[in-house]
C-alpha positions in Angstrom: 218.2 97.7 199.6 218.6 98.5 195.9 217.2 102.1 196.6 220.3 102.8 198.5 222.7 102.2 195.6 221.8 105.4 193.5 222.4 107.4 196.8 225.6 105.6 197.8 226.8 106.4 193.8 226.0 109.9 194.5 228.1 110.1 197.7 231.0 108.5 195.9 230.9 110.7 193.2 230.8 113.8 195.6 233.5 112.2 197.6 235.7 111.7 194.7 235.3 114.9 193.1 236.0 116.7 196.6 239.6 115.4 196.2 239.9 116.8 192.9 238.7 114.2 190.2 236.6 115.4 187.5 232.9 114.7 187.3 233.3 112.3 184.5 236.8 110.7 186.1 234.7 110.3 189.2 232.0 108.4 187.3 234.4 106.2 185.3 236.1 105.3 188.6 232.3 104.4 190.0 232.0 101.7 186.8 235.1 99.9 188.6 233.9 98.4 191.9 237.1 97.1 193.0 238.9 100.7 192.2 235.9 102.7 193.7 236.0 100.7 197.1 239.5 101.2 197.4 239.5 104.7 196.9 237.0 105.3 199.0 238.7 103.4 201.5 241.9 105.7 201.1 240.1 108.8 201.1 238.3 107.7 204.3 241.6 107.1 205.9 243.3 110.2 204.7 240.5 112.2 205.9 240.9 110.3 209.1 244.5 111.5 209.3 244.0 114.9 208.2 241.0 116.1 209.4 238.3 116.2 206.9 239.3 117.7 203.5 241.8 116.3 201.3 243.5 118.5 198.7 243.6 118.0 195.2 247.3 117.0 195.2 246.7 114.6 198.2 243.6 113.4 196.0 245.5 112.7 192.8 248.2 110.5 194.8 245.4 108.8 196.3 243.7 108.1 193.0 247.1 106.9 191.6 248.2 104.8 194.4 245.0 103.0 194.4 244.7 102.6 190.6 248.4 101.5 190.2 249.0 99.3 193.6 249.3 95.4 193.1 249.0 94.5 196.6 246.0 96.1 198.3 247.5 95.0 201.9 249.8 97.8 201.4 247.3 100.7 200.9 247.1 101.8 204.4 250.9 102.0 204.8 251.1 103.9 201.5 248.0 106.3 202.4 249.3 107.1 205.7 252.5 108.6 203.9 250.5 110.4 201.4 248.1 111.8 204.0 251.0 113.1 206.0 252.6 114.6 203.2 255.9 112.5 203.3 255.0 111.4 199.9 254.0 114.4 197.9 255.2 113.9 194.0 254.4 111.1 191.7 258.4 110.3 191.6 258.1 109.8 195.1 254.8 107.7 194.7 256.4 105.6 191.8 259.4 104.8 193.9 257.0 103.7 196.9 255.1 101.1 194.3 258.3 99.8 193.3 259.5 99.4 196.9 256.3 97.6 198.1 256.2 95.5 195.0 259.9 94.4 195.6 259.8 94.0 199.3 256.4 92.2 199.5 257.0 90.8 203.3 256.2 91.9 206.4 257.5 94.2 208.2 258.5 96.9 205.9 262.0 98.5 206.8 260.6 102.3 207.2 263.9 103.8 207.3 264.9 101.9 204.1 261.6 102.8 202.5 261.9 106.6 203.2 265.3 106.5 201.8 264.3 105.1 198.7 261.3 107.1 198.5 262.9 110.5 198.8 260.7 111.3 201.9 262.0 114.3 203.7 264.1 115.5 200.7 263.0 118.7 199.3 264.6 120.3 196.1 264.1 124.1 195.5 263.6 125.7 191.9 266.9 127.4 192.5 268.8 123.9 193.4 267.3 122.5 190.2 268.4 125.8 188.3 272.0 125.5 189.6 272.7 121.8 188.7 271.2 122.5 185.2 273.6 125.5 185.1 276.6 123.3 186.2 276.0 120.7 183.6 275.7 123.4 181.0 278.8 125.0 181.8 280.7 121.7 182.1 279.9 120.9 178.4 279.5 124.5 177.2 282.4 123.9 174.7 280.8 121.1 173.1 277.6 122.6 173.0 278.6 125.4 170.8 
């Protein structure tokens, strides 16, 4: 039975590097059994939803959700949002983690959750530029 461990570890490292973790980070993750087990589950779930490959952005979000989530019973719920590209940024993930922490009881109000996490909200670089310009122009006199 113990002869399976090296190949299982190698499989996990291969899985973790395939989602964008460095070899070193994959090895470190492997040392934490609970973390690596949850990450394997999250990646497997995401692969099931996406087909097979998990891109680096999604992989990073999966790693972050596994590393930071306090209540593993919400993992599947959050992985679903990450894999379906409804949560695509760390900012959205932070909001999602805060939401599940402050709303521990089932069922999750998905409409409220999505509103709080900015699901479906996209901001273009031009919109950011316009907003910054607007603020600068508003305070131009004080800035000089």
